[in-house]
N, C-alpha and C positions, 0 to 999 in steps of 0.2 A: 504494500499500499504506499502511495506517495503522500507526503505531507509537506507543508511549507517549511523550508529550512529557516533557521533562526535569523539569518541576515535579511531574507526576503520578507519574513513576517514583520521584522522591525521596521523596514522601509514602508510597508503598507500601513503599519500602525501610525507612523509619523504623518503620512499623507491624510489619513482618515481621522486624525485626532480632533479637528474642529467639530466634525459632526458628532463624534463620540462624546465630546465635552458638552455639546449642546443638548444631546439626548440625556446625559447625566443630570444637567441642571434642570431640564424640563420635567424630570421625574419628580421634582419637589413641587411642581405646580398642581392646581386643581386637576383631578382626574378627567373632568369633562371639558377641558379646554377645547374650543373649536379648532378643527384641523387647520382652517385657512390662516391661522395666526403663525404657522411656521414660515419663516422668510424664504423667499425664492433662492437666496444664496445657499441655503442648507441643501436644497435639492440638487444644486449644482455640485456641491462637495460630494454628496452621496453618489452622484453619477460618476464623478472622477474616481472615487474609491472603488466602485464596481468595475470600471474599466481597468484600473491599475491591478486590482486583484485578479481579474481574468487574465491579463497579460502575463503577470508573474506566474500564475498557475500553469499557463501554457508552457512557459519556459521550463518550469520544474518537470512537467510531464514529459517534455521532450528530452530532458537530460538523461544520459545513460544511468541505469540503476547502480553501476559500480562506482560512479564518480561521487566523492564526498568533498564539499568545500573545505579548504584548509582551515578556515576560521572556525568551523565547527569543532575541529579536533584540537586546536591549540589555544583558542581564546575563549569561545563560548562554553565549552565543556572541558575544563582542565582535568587531567588524569589524576584522580585521587591517590593512585598508587605512587606516582612520582612525589606527591607531597608528603606522604607518610614515611618515605624512605630517606628523605633529605632533611638534615638538621636545619632549623631556622637560621637565616643569614645573619642575624644579630647575635648569635652565640659566639663565644670565644673559639678560636681555631681547634682546640682539642677537647671541647666539652663532649663527654661520651654520649652516644645516641641511646644506649640500652642499659647503662649502669647508673646506680644511684650516686649523685653527688649533691652537695649543698649549693644554693644559688651563689653564695660567696663565703669567704672566711675558711675555717678549718673543720675537717671531720676526721674521726678515727673510730675506735672500737664499736662494732655492732652489738646490740642488745637483743636477746632472744625474742622473736615475735610471738604473739598470741592471737587467737581468733575470737572475736567477740562482735555480736550484733551484725553478722554478715561481712565483717572486714578483718583483714589481717593488720595488726598494729605492730609497727617496727620502730625502734628508736636507735639513734647512734649518738656518740659523743660529739659535741659541737662547740666550738669556740668562736663566738661572735666578735671577739676583740682581737683576733689574730691579724697581724703579727705583733701588734704593740702591747696587748694585754694577755693575761694568762687565764687559765681555768676553763673547764668544760661544763656544759649543760646537757640535758637529754633533748634531742631534736626528734620530732615525731613525723612519721610518714605512714600512709595507709594504702591498702591494696585489696582488690578482689581476687587477683590471680597470681600475685607475687612476681609479676612482670611489669605491669603498669603501676606507678607509685604516685601518690599525691602528697604534696607538702602540707603539713598541718601546723607547723611552727614549733617553738620551744614548749615542751610539756613540763619539764622540771628545771626550774631556774637555778643558776649557781649563786653562791654567796647570799643566801636568804635567811639562814637560820643560825649563823654564827659558827658553823662547823666546817666551812669551806666550800669548795666547788663539788660538782657531781661527777663521780667516776663510774666505772663499770659495775653492773649488778644484774638483777633480773626482775622482771615483772610477772606476776601471776594473777589469774582471775580466781578470787576467793569465793568459789561457788557455794560453800557451806557456811559462809560468814564466820569463819574461825577467829578472825581478828576483830570482829565487832564493828566494822565500818559499813556493814550492809551486805546482803547477798549480791554476788557478782561484782563487788568492789575490786578495783584493780590495785594490787599492793605491790610496791617496788622496794626491794632491799638493795641499797647502793652503798658504795664506799665513798666516804667524804674524808678529806685530809685538811687539817689546819695545823700550822706550826710543825709540820713534818710528821704528825701523828695520824695514822689511818684508823678510822672507826666505821662501823656499819650503822646506817640510818634507815628508817622506814618512811616512805611517802605513800599516800593513798589517794586514789581517785574515785569519785562517785559519779563522774560523767563519762564513763567508758574509756578512760585513758587519755583524755585530751588535756586535762589539767590535774596537778597533784598538790596535795597539802602535806606539809611537813608534820609528822607525828610529834606531839608535845613531849613524849618521853624519849626523844632522840638524845644521844645514840642508844639503839637497842642492844648494841654490843660495843663495849669499850675495849680499847687496845690493851692486851696483857703485857705489853713491853716489847713487841716485835716490830722490826723495821718494815717488813713487808707483810701486810695482813689485809687482803683486799679481794675484790671481784667475787662477791657472794652469788652462788648459783643455787636457786631454790627450785625443788621439785616436790610434788606430792607423792608420798609413799602410800599407795592405795592399800597395800596388804596390811600395813600396820596403822593406818589412819593417822598419819602424822606428816609434818613438813620436814624435809631433809635439806640441809644447806651444805654446800661444798665451799670452802674458803682457801684461797691461795696464800700460803704462809711461808714464803721463801722457797725452800726446796721441798716443801711438804704441802699435802692437801689435807686440811682438817674437815672432819665430818661432824656435823652438829644436827640435832633434832629439836623440834618445837611443836607444841599443840596449837599455837595461835599466831605465829610469825613475829612475836614480840620477845618472848623469853626462850633462850637457846641453851642447850646442854651439849657439851663436847662428848663425842662417842669414840673416835679413833683418828688415826692419821695414816697417810700413804706417802712415803718419802722416796726421793730420787736425788742423787748427788752428781748426776752427769748431764743434766738438762737445763742448767742455769736457773734463773729465777722463774718459778712456775707462775703462770697467770691464767685467767679465764677457764676454770675447771668446768667439767661437763660429765654427767652421769645418766645413762639411759639403758633401757632394756630393748632388745630387738629379737625378732624371729630369724633363725638361721635358714637361709634359702626360702624365706617366706612361710616356713612351717610354724604355726602357732604353738605346736607341741614341743618345738625345739627352740628354746630361747636362751640367750646369754646376755650378760651385762657388758656395757662398754664404758670405760673411763677415759675421758679425753682431757687434754690440757694444751695450752699454748706454751711452747717451750723453745729452747735454743739447741739446735742440732749440730753445733760446730764441732763437737767431739767426734762425730761420725761423718764429717764432711758435708753436712747440710747447713741450711740457714735456719732462721726462725719459722715456726709453723705450727700446725695442729697435729699432735701426735696422740696415740691412743693404745690401750690395751683391752682385750676381751677377758672376761673372768666372772667371778660370782660375787654377789652382794647379799648379805644376810640381815640387813637392817642396822648393822653396826660396823662391819669391816668389808673392804673390797679385797679380793684375793685374785691376782692376775693369773692367766693361763700360761703366759710366757714372760720372760724377763725383758726382752727387747721390745720396745714399742714399735708400732707401725706408724706411717705418716699418711695422712689423708691426701695431701697435695705436696708434691716435691718441687714446686716452683719457688720463685724468690718472694713472692707477694701473696701470701694467703695466711693471715695472722688474726688472732683474737676471734677465731671462728665460733659461731654458735650453731647448735642443732636443735630441731623441734619436731614434734609430731603433728599430725593432722587429726583433730578430733572428729572430723567428718569422714575419715577413711573407713572402709569396711573392715580392714585389718590394720589397725594403727601400728602394730609392732613390725609390720612387713617393710615399711619404708619410713624415712624421715627426710627433713630438708636441712640444708646447711647454707650459711653465707659467711664470708670472711672479709676482712679488711685487706684490700689490695694495696699494700704498702709495706715498708720495712724500716724499722728504726735506724738501720745502718745509713739510710740516706733520705729519710722522710722529709726532713727540712730542706734538702738540696734539690728536690724536684723543681723544675721550672714553674714559677708562680704565674697563674693566670687570674681569673676573677675568683677562684677558689683554690684551696690547697689541702693536702692530706691524702691524695689518692682517691680511690673510689671504693664502693662495695663490689664484691664479685657478683657474677650471675648466681642466682639461687640454684643450688644443686639438689638433686634427688639422690638420697642415700639408700642403699640396701646392704644387707649383710649376707655375703655369699661365701660358700666354701671354695677356696682357691688353693690348689696344691695341698689339700688336706686340712687347711686352717680357715676359720672364719675371718673374713676381710671385708672392711667397708668399701663398697663400690660407689663411685661418685660420677654422676652425669648431669648435664644441664636439665633443668626442670622441664617436664613435658610441654608446659604452656608456652615455652619459647618458640615452638614450632608454629604458633599462631602469628608470630612476627615475620615469618619467612615469606618472601615474594617468589616470583617465577625462577625456576631452576635453570642454571646453565650446566651442561654436562660435557665431560671429555670422554671420548670413546676409549674402551679398553685397548691396551696396546703394550708392546714390549718396549721398555726404556733401555736403550742400548748404552753401553758404557761411555761415560763422559760426554754424553749428548743431551743437553738440557731440552726439556719439552715444556712449552708454555701451557699453563692452566688458564681457565677462564679469568678474565680481568674484572676485579671488583669495580663496580661503578657507584657504590654507596659507601658511606663512612663506616658502617657495621655490617658484617656478613658472617656466614657460617660455611665452613669448608669441610666436606667429608671425603675421606680417602680410604681405599682398601688396596693394600700392596702385598706382594709376595716375592721373595727372592727367586730368581730364575733357577730352575732345576739343574740345568747343564753348566751355567756360568754365573753363579750367584754374586751379587754385588757385595762389596765390603761395607758400603754405607749408602743410604739413600737420603737425599736432602731436599726439603721443600723450602723455597726461598721466597720471602716477601720483600720486594725491592722498590725503592724510590727512584725517580729520574736522577736525583742528585748523587746516587750511589749508596745511600744509607740502606741497610737491610737487616732483616731478622731471619734466622734459620731454625727450622725444625728438623732434627736429624735422627736417623735410626741406624745404629751400628749392628750389623747383622751378626758379626762374630760374637760379641758379648751381650747381644740382645738388649741394648740400652737405648732409651729414648732421651733426647736432649732438646732444650730450648735455649738458644743463644741470641742475646740482644746487644752484644758488645760492639756492634756496628750500627746501631739504630741512630735516630737523629739527635739524641741527647747524651749518648754514652760517653762522648769525649769530654763533656763538662761535668760528669758524675763521678762520685768516689769509686775506688777500685771495686768495692763490694757489688756495685751495680753491674760491672762488666763480667762477673763470674758466671760461667755457664752452668746451668742446673740440669741434672739428669736423673733418670730413674730406670731400674731394671724392669723390662716389659717383655716377657717371653712371647714368642709367636704362638698363636692358637690356630690349630688346623693349618699350620704352614703360612699363616697370613698375619698382617698387622692392620687393624682398623683404627682410623684416627677421626676425631670429631673436634674441629677447631672453631672457637668463637672469637672473632676479632672485632675490637672496637677502636676508637681513636687513640686510646692510651693503654690498651691491654691486649694480651693474647692469652686465652685459656684453652689448653690442650688436653683433650681426654683420649685415652687409649684403651683398646680392647673392651669396648662397651662399659667403660667405667672402672676397669682394674687399676688404672693409674691416671693421675692428673698432674699437669704442671701449669701453674698460673703465674704470670709476671706482667708488671708494667712494661710496656714496650711502645715506642713512638715512631711512627712514620707519617707521611703526609696523608691526611684523611682523603679517601677516594681517589688517590693518585698513584698508588703503587701497583705493581704487577706481580703475578704469581708464576712460579716455574718449579719444576721437579727434575732432579738429576740423579742418575745412578752412578756411583763411583766404584771403580775396581771390579766391575762386573755388571751384569744386567739385572733388572727388576721388572716384574710384571705389575703394571698398573691395572688393577681389576676394575676399579671404578673411581670416579672423581666428580663431585657435584658441588656447586656453589650456589648459595641462596642469599639474597640481600635480607637484612634484618631491619624492620621498621623502627622508627624513633619512638621511644616509650616515655620520655620525660613529659610531664603535663604542665609544670608551672614555671619552668625556667625559659 
């Protein structure tokens, strides 16, 4: 069916406007106004309109059906897909498209989210006085899907009760009104420091977590004389109907219990002397391989892995918890992410899940205290939050291991896919992959060493026109995956710690390597073997301007598949 195109319709509308306006004004006149009172000029205009409309209609009907006016495609009907994949022009050059950042100033530690009244509520440490003033508050953002986030402003202000600023802690929904602030009150236990002394304070919210009041009995836990005594993590112990607190106490985790979130009793401690100052502890139960009849407990901390050649990050043990003590199944901890920038991570369950023990979510701070203050300063500082990950506890090589993948909801951000055909990558002969045209994108690869002439190493290269580049490498001999940013746009002006290459042991599975890479303006998050390993790092190239290639070194590699999807911009208020 033919219809008037927008330009033709607009022209006709302009020519006919006098008659249309006359008819509109006459509609307010008495209904029985004699016909002869319409002026003759009106009939002339109507006649012109009829003739113009007939002429334009004839032109449209004579136009070939395959022809579409350019104006219809580019001006009158802008492509919404193009808009949602491009960051606003007034954003600073490296403002991430899909990662949480503050509009300005400083951000660091994430605080475990909770679900209430149809929304996920998430807080992070925020310094509105950066770089001239000190101290953090809790900044609040909300989401329905953990992908799109809305800024809600500061929820817990700093320096308001005489006990200092607001550090890391945790918020819980008090469904049983154990604390006496009302059913479903949101209660936060946080560390405050004043004059170098760290204490635990309680803040409560009766409006769903948007604003908090300092409890008159603060601090609810006074410092027993320890230098490091912070980061309370609160969980409800369903089996024993009590609250459980984990507290970071230097090289030890202290376990405390309470009936009401106000008075706490020490139960036991878990000590390590090889992981630096312990921070941000975590404890939860999970089903092994999704089986609700096979569960184990996971104890996690943020720690320093320098003694084993790692950097700071989230490390964990699986084991048993009896309400008083945690007993690990193995002495050596595992690491959730082997990259340079995944610290102070928090995990949480989904109360709406059919089997809450089968999976959890996680988010970490993408930065590192070795160079946090040295990152190039834009309108905000302190790095970003990672993509929310989906965790499962799977048996890998006979041991339960946390697997980490991007949350399923991120697929809703993906645009049209570009694909590279399967082929053999011959030795030392780089092959171009699809070129990203957006600032954030997702690259998936499946590779296998050639059976007759296997490569020693396969490299994926992200390269700028100015020669800056990032490499993702897989050493076939020792089956090690690496992420190198020592030649990105900012590496030359950063401390040596920034240029260190991070790697992780990643065995081939069924003779192949599967990679899932999420790239944004200032970050690369690399997931391997469907979540068996992850490496996340700040990394900077020119947004939307670099190219991708893959090269097989010292032998051949089979490229089984390669796909590229743009990722839509998710920030809503910046």
